VEXPA-704820 format. One line per field, with one value per residue (C-alpha): residue in one letter; residue number from 1; x, y, z. Coordinates in steps of 0.2 Angstrom, whole numbers, plus 5000, padded with zeros to 4 digits. Layout:
BEGIN
residu = c(a ...) $
num = c(NUM ...) $
px = c(X ...) $
py = c(Y ...) $
pz = c(Z ...) $
//
This chain:
BEGIN
residu = c(m t v s n p t p l t s d d d w w r s a v v y q v y v r s f a d s n g d g i g d l q g i r q r l p y l r d l g v d a l w l t p f y t s p m i d g g y d v a d y r d v d p m f g t l a d f d e m i a d a h a l d l r i i v d l v p n h t s s e h p w f q a a l a a a p g s p e r e r y l f a e g r g e n g e l p p n d w e s i f g g p a w t r l d d g q w y l h l f d p a q p d l n w r n p e v r t e f e d v l r f w l d r g v d g f r i d v a h g m i k a e g l p d v g f s t m t t g r r q v e l l g k g r l p y f d q d e v h d i y r s w r p i l d s y p g g r m a v a e a w a e t p q r l a r y i g p d e l h q a f s f d f l d a t w s a e s f r k v v d t a l a e s t i v g a p t t w v l s n h d k q r h v t r y g d g p e g l r r a r a a t l l m l a l p g c a y l y q g e e l g l p e v l d l p d h v r q d p q f l r t g e s r d g c r v p i p w s g e l a p y g f g p a g s e l s w l p t p a t w r e l s v a a q a a r p g s t l e l y r s a l g i r r t h p a l s t t a s g i t w l e t e p g v l a f s r t a g d t v l t c v v n i s g g p a e i e g y g d p l v a s e t l a v r g s a h v l p v d a a a w f e r r) $
num = c(1 2 3 4 5 6 7 8 9 10 11 12 13 14 15 16 17 18 19 20 21 22 23 24 25 26 27 28 29 30 31 32 33 34 35 36 37 38 39 40 41 42 43 44 45 46 47 48 49 50 51 52 53 54 55 56 57 58 59 60 61 62 63 64 65 66 67 68 69 70 71 72 73 74 75 76 77 78 79 80 81 82 83 84 85 86 87 88 89 90 91 92 93 94 95 96 97 98 99 100 101 102 103 104 105 106 107 108 109 110 111 112 113 114 115 116 117 118 119 120 121 122 123 124 125 126 127 128 129 130 131 132 133 134 135 136 137 138 139 140 141 142 143 144 145 146 147 148 149 150 151 152 153 154 155 156 157 158 159 160 161 162 163 164 165 166 167 168 169 170 171 172 173 174 175 176 177 178 179 180 181 182 183 184 185 186 187 188 189 190 191 192 193 194 195 196 197 198 199 200 201 202 203 204 205 206 207 208 209 210 211 212 213 214 215 216 217 218 219 220 221 222 223 224 225 226 227 228 229 230 231 232 233 234 235 236 237 238 239 240 241 242 243 244 245 246 247 248 249 250 251 252 253 254 255 256 257 258 259 260 261 262 263 264 265 266 267 268 269 270 271 272 273 274 275 276 277 278 279 280 281 282 283 284 285 286 287 288 289 290 291 292 293 294 295 296 297 298 299 300 301 302 303 304 305 306 307 308 309 310 311 312 313 314 315 316 317 318 319 320 321 322 323 324 325 326 327 328 329 330 331 332 333 334 335 336 337 338 339 340 341 342 343 344 345 346 347 348 349 350 351 352 353 354 355 356 357 358 359 360 361 362 363 364 365 366 367 368 369 370 371 372 373 374 375 376 377 378 379 380 381 382 383 384 385 386 387 388 389 390 391 392 393 394 395 396 397 398 399 400 401 402 403 404 405 406 407 408 409 410 411 412 413 414 415 416 417 418 419 420 421 422 423 424 425 426 427 428 429 430 431 432 433 434 435 436 437 438 439 440 441 442 443 444 445 446 447 448 449 450 451 452 453 454 455 456 457 458 459 460 461 462 463 464 465 466 467 468 469 470 471 472 473 474 475 476 477 478 479 480 481 482 483 484 485 486 487 488 489 490 491 492 493 494 495 496 497 498 499 500 501 502 503 504 505 506 507 508 509 510 511 512 513 514 515 516 517 518 519 520 521 522 523 524 525 526 527 528 529 530 531 532 533 534 535 536 537 538 539 540 541 542 543 544) $
px = c(4154 4170 4186 4201 4210 4197 4210 4219 4237 4236 4254 4250 4232 4238 4246 4235 4242 4257 4256 4259 4243 4245 4230 4226 4213 4210 4205 4222 4236 4239 4229 4232 4223 4225 4210 4215 4206 4216 4210 4212 4224 4233 4236 4241 4255 4262 4260 4280 4281 4271 4280 4297 4291 4290 4272 4260 4243 4234 4217 4209 4194 4179 4179 4161 4147 4144 4138 4155 4145 4156 4171 4163 4157 4140 4137 4124 4129 4140 4144 4153 4166 4163 4168 4179 4188 4189 4178 4176 4188 4200 4199 4201 4218 4225 4220 4228 4245 4243 4243 4256 4268 4263 4253 4235 4219 4208 4192 4181 4164 4151 4136 4132 4122 4118 4117 4102 4105 4105 4089 4082 4082 4075 4063 4059 4055 4043 4034 4023 4025 4025 4030 4044 4053 4056 4058 4077 4078 4076 4060 4050 4036 4040 4039 4028 4009 4013 4026 4038 4052 4064 4059 4073 4088 4101 4115 4124 4142 4146 4134 4118 4102 4104 4087 4077 4060 4052 4036 4025 4028 4040 4059 4072 4090 4108 4122 4132 4127 4107 4115 4120 4103 4106 4101 4090 4100 4087 4079 4083 4083 4098 4107 4106 4109 4126 4133 4130 4139 4156 4153 4154 4169 4177 4172 4183 4199 4198 4206 4199 4184 4189 4171 4166 4157 4156 4150 4134 4124 4112 4101 4095 4076 4064 4078 4079 4084 4102 4100 4107 4101 4109 4114 4134 4147 4151 4167 4154 4150 4167 4170 4154 4160 4169 4153 4141 4137 4126 4111 4115 4134 4141 4124 4125 4117 4130 4139 4124 4130 4148 4144 4135 4148 4164 4159 4158 4176 4180 4173 4186 4204 4218 4215 4200 4199 4189 4195 4183 4184 4174 4175 4168 4165 4180 4194 4185 4170 4181 4189 4173 4173 4188 4189 4189 4169 4169 4180 4198 4205 4201 4208 4217 4215 4221 4239 4234 4226 4242 4251 4270 4275 4282 4268 4255 4261 4266 4248 4240 4250 4249 4232 4229 4242 4232 4215 4223 4229 4211 4203 4218 4220 4233 4233 4231 4242 4238 4246 4236 4222 4210 4200 4213 4225 4243 4252 4268 4256 4247 4265 4271 4276 4290 4304 4298 4282 4293 4307 4290 4284 4297 4303 4282 4282 4300 4289 4273 4283 4292 4277 4268 4253 4248 4253 4241 4250 4242 4247 4260 4267 4283 4285 4285 4269 4262 4244 4239 4232 4229 4219 4204 4188 4181 4193 4187 4173 4171 4153 4159 4167 4150 4141 4153 4167 4181 4189 4198 4203 4219 4224 4217 4229 4235 4253 4270 4279 4291 4295 4297 4278 4263 4255 4273 4268 4252 4246 4255 4266 4261 4246 4242 4227 4225 4206 4214 4230 4246 4259 4273 4285 4280 4293 4307 4294 4291 4296 4309 4316 4318 4322 4340 4342 4350 4341 4325 4309 4304 4320 4317 4302 4310 4324 4313 4300 4312 4319 4302 4300 4313 4320 4317 4311 4298 4290 4274 4283 4293 4288 4278 4287 4298 4297 4315 4322 4327 4328 4315 4305 4313 4304 4313 4304 4313 4308 4316 4317 4328 4347 4342 4336 4329 4326 4317 4320 4311 4318 4305 4315 4317 4338 4350 4350 4364 4360 4370 4368 4357 4368 4373 4359 4350 4339 4337 4327 4338 4359 4365 4381 4393 4401 4412 4404 4386 4377 4368 4349 4344 4330 4311 4320 4320 4333 4333 4346 4350 4360 4364) $
py = c(4801 4802 4798 4797 4802 4807 4813 4801 4804 4816 4816 4808 4808 4794 4782 4767 4769 4761 4753 4737 4732 4719 4708 4705 4690 4699 4680 4674 4688 4693 4688 4701 4695 4675 4670 4660 4672 4689 4705 4725 4725 4713 4721 4737 4727 4721 4737 4742 4724 4728 4746 4738 4726 4739 4739 4754 4750 4736 4728 4721 4708 4710 4714 4720 4713 4696 4677 4671 4658 4663 4673 4688 4689 4689 4706 4709 4727 4737 4752 4741 4730 4710 4709 4694 4708 4723 4738 4754 4763 4749 4752 4771 4768 4756 4767 4782 4772 4765 4784 4788 4775 4781 4762 4768 4756 4748 4739 4726 4731 4717 4726 4711 4702 4705 4692 4684 4691 4706 4718 4721 4702 4697 4711 4704 4688 4694 4703 4697 4694 4709 4721 4735 4724 4710 4722 4727 4708 4696 4686 4677 4664 4647 4635 4620 4617 4623 4634 4618 4621 4637 4651 4646 4635 4646 4638 4644 4647 4637 4623 4618 4629 4648 4647 4644 4642 4650 4643 4656 4650 4663 4659 4671 4671 4668 4666 4660 4653 4653 4663 4676 4683 4693 4713 4721 4734 4739 4747 4765 4760 4750 4762 4776 4763 4760 4776 4781 4765 4770 4790 4782 4773 4788 4798 4787 4790 4774 4774 4764 4750 4734 4728 4711 4705 4718 4710 4703 4716 4720 4703 4701 4707 4692 4682 4669 4653 4649 4632 4622 4602 4597 4605 4605 4615 4632 4632 4626 4646 4653 4643 4647 4667 4664 4655 4670 4685 4674 4683 4687 4694 4709 4716 4732 4741 4737 4752 4765 4762 4764 4780 4787 4780 4789 4808 4801 4795 4811 4822 4817 4822 4811 4799 4789 4774 4757 4741 4729 4709 4707 4693 4697 4687 4697 4709 4722 4722 4721 4737 4745 4743 4756 4774 4793 4791 4773 4761 4766 4747 4730 4714 4705 4686 4681 4682 4674 4659 4658 4643 4639 4646 4661 4660 4660 4674 4686 4684 4689 4703 4709 4708 4716 4730 4735 4734 4747 4760 4759 4765 4776 4765 4752 4736 4728 4711 4698 4679 4675 4678 4671 4661 4655 4640 4648 4650 4641 4625 4629 4630 4614 4601 4606 4617 4619 4627 4639 4642 4648 4658 4669 4670 4674 4689 4697 4696 4703 4717 4722 4726 4744 4747 4739 4722 4713 4703 4691 4688 4674 4674 4685 4670 4657 4648 4634 4629 4618 4602 4591 4601 4588 4592 4593 4609 4619 4630 4637 4634 4629 4614 4611 4610 4605 4595 4612 4621 4639 4637 4629 4647 4654 4646 4658 4664 4661 4675 4666 4652 4634 4629 4630 4642 4650 4667 4671 4676 4684 4676 4658 4656 4640 4642 4645 4645 4634 4624 4627 4614 4609 4613 4632 4633 4637 4648 4661 4678 4678 4661 4670 4689 4693 4677 4679 4669 4667 4673 4685 4693 4692 4703 4714 4717 4717 4729 4741 4744 4745 4760 4768 4764 4776 4763 4756 4772 4778 4790 4778 4769 4753 4738 4733 4713 4709 4693 4678 4659 4651 4649 4664 4681 4697 4713 4732 4746 4764 4781 4792 4784 4771 4754 4740 4723 4708 4692 4676 4658 4646 4636 4621 4622 4637 4653 4663 4681 4694 4714 4720 4725 4722 4712 4720 4706 4689 4674 4662 4663 4667 4660 4667 4660 4673 4689 4681 4678 4660 4661 4645 4636 4643 4660 4676 4693 4712 4719 4738 4746 4764) $
pz = c(4924 4931 4919 4925 4908 4894 4881 4869 4864 4851 4842 4826 4819 4805 4818 4814 4797 4801 4819 4827 4837 4852 4853 4870 4876 4892 4898 4894 4897 4914 4932 4946 4959 4958 4954 4936 4925 4916 4919 4919 4932 4928 4908 4917 4926 4910 4901 4902 4893 4881 4878 4879 4865 4852 4850 4848 4852 4861 4856 4870 4867 4877 4894 4895 4907 4902 4906 4895 4886 4871 4879 4882 4864 4871 4878 4892 4897 4884 4896 4910 4915 4920 4939 4932 4923 4937 4937 4925 4937 4932 4914 4918 4927 4914 4898 4909 4913 4894 4888 4898 4891 4871 4869 4863 4867 4855 4861 4854 4849 4847 4835 4829 4842 4861 4875 4879 4896 4889 4896 4878 4876 4891 4888 4869 4879 4891 4876 4863 4844 4835 4851 4851 4861 4848 4834 4841 4837 4821 4825 4813 4811 4808 4791 4792 4794 4813 4812 4817 4805 4805 4794 4784 4779 4789 4799 4813 4811 4827 4817 4817 4814 4815 4824 4841 4846 4859 4868 4861 4843 4836 4832 4832 4825 4831 4818 4833 4849 4854 4869 4855 4846 4832 4831 4820 4813 4802 4818 4822 4842 4838 4828 4841 4855 4848 4841 4860 4865 4854 4862 4878 4875 4867 4880 4891 4879 4867 4852 4843 4838 4832 4825 4828 4812 4804 4787 4795 4805 4789 4783 4767 4764 4766 4775 4759 4759 4756 4749 4761 4761 4776 4792 4794 4803 4800 4792 4774 4775 4772 4759 4750 4751 4735 4727 4730 4745 4759 4761 4781 4775 4766 4763 4753 4767 4782 4774 4778 4796 4794 4785 4799 4814 4804 4809 4826 4826 4817 4830 4844 4844 4842 4827 4833 4822 4818 4810 4802 4805 4788 4778 4760 4743 4734 4739 4731 4741 4755 4752 4751 4771 4770 4766 4771 4775 4782 4792 4793 4791 4786 4791 4777 4782 4764 4772 4786 4776 4763 4760 4765 4747 4738 4726 4739 4748 4733 4725 4742 4744 4727 4728 4745 4741 4724 4734 4748 4734 4728 4744 4749 4766 4773 4773 4790 4790 4804 4806 4820 4831 4845 4833 4823 4827 4831 4815 4824 4822 4806 4796 4803 4817 4830 4824 4805 4812 4822 4809 4797 4808 4813 4794 4792 4805 4797 4780 4788 4798 4781 4771 4772 4781 4799 4809 4821 4832 4844 4862 4865 4846 4852 4863 4848 4856 4847 4848 4862 4855 4869 4880 4890 4883 4900 4903 4884 4885 4866 4862 4845 4853 4862 4846 4833 4842 4835 4847 4850 4866 4862 4854 4872 4884 4897 4891 4902 4911 4921 4933 4933 4938 4929 4926 4926 4934 4924 4943 4957 4967 4974 4962 4954 4945 4926 4919 4906 4909 4904 4897 4905 4890 4889 4906 4892 4880 4895 4895 4908 4899 4883 4889 4883 4876 4859 4846 4856 4847 4859 4855 4836 4839 4849 4837 4821 4829 4834 4818 4810 4823 4817 4799 4786 4773 4784 4786 4780 4770 4761 4745 4742 4737 4723 4718 4716 4703 4713 4713 4713 4730 4736 4739 4737 4739 4743 4751 4748 4759 4751 4746 4760 4752 4766 4757 4765 4758 4762 4758 4754 4741 4750 4750 4758 4744 4743 4745 4738 4732 4744 4759 4777 4787 4800 4807 4803 4810 4808 4810 4793 4787 4776 4758 4750 4747 4751 4765 4766 4772 4778 4772 4778 4786 4783 4784 4781 4773 4771 4758 4760) $
//
């Protein structure tokens, strides 16, 4: 195997403790060849933009060989690049350029399931029940007089039953789409295979892995019923997490897998890491995924799900920081991703949603730990809610009518006409249509424009990177007394104090005694010796 740059950046093995990671939804980031689909060379061409934005690492969604039933989260070959996105040589060139710009690369790993086109599953279909080929997946006999009923009542996350029957009468499990059969992680061959996959990409220089469905790889012995009486959409399963563990999520044995992975990561130089996409019954159970013998991080989805209130944010922050202290790992904050409606839209309609999103960003970036940004949030992009049904490609939409495509629309770069520089000059193609209103939200339209969301992100990220009170050696947060509806906390390094204030009170708030403003999500007025923070705004103040 020829690798152009197998050695990652080595300046700081603990880089992940305070990193700002930018999620690239590869298909929608930048198109280098004009076919309307983002690709690895497109990412490579835009690396200087990401360096100048001020992020530390990129998380790339799956770019592996795939039939793209679920946007690449149905992997047919874990060791190659799908031609849609380029080649392994393109990947090697991209990661070499990223490292030259001091940007690290995290890749998505999808271990819960493969594509139904994966050679293993094709071999399982051709083999008999009880064969070694079928033991790599979760096959079972059906219930009923002739096995005509599914083996249990489990539901797909995408809606409907989690089982599909073959012509020979056996059923196979798919917690997601039928094109994504679940692997049997009690099979040693599966574990050996993925340990080798880890080493394949570590050898190519990747700096970390985001583990998809990290809580789902082990299913309870005997595949017991949940107790569903009717089939619904998968949303109900998330609601049930707080009422007791589901038999296919967060089983204790899953931690054995990560304890076997950690020595592999630690055997490579440069602080290689892994972050879990995990849902658990309690914060305490989520914290179990993190530690010196398991994974380095787990997403704090409670922060993403917090309501727009001071009480909600404070409770979520306190709980997350307390749990991270127990395990000695950083908290990992996130506001949007490729599976969730963009937070500009979640927080409200039009200008209100954007104001709140900008304020939430300053809150997140002032907290200790690692922050993950989703591509386009630095432009203030809203969710696209009016995509025509015929262009939607999310398998969840086909089964339930609910779609994640609205947060996956290609981001605008420049120009007056859609798709706004997504592809090379003259290209008019994009795999999802871009709204006409995004012309004013493009990178070119916002760059160097005072008060733009892009410049707010650049300013805040620049301060976060260099300010001593936002470093890993600074103190944790200290909550300050404020008027109702106003959040304020400080962080300290030596004689320097940085205070973050967020106004969710419903009226302007006078801020005094925290020093000079460093950055604000909205323009601050001055009233006597106080600064006036508008409604739904946030600011950082410094006192030395």
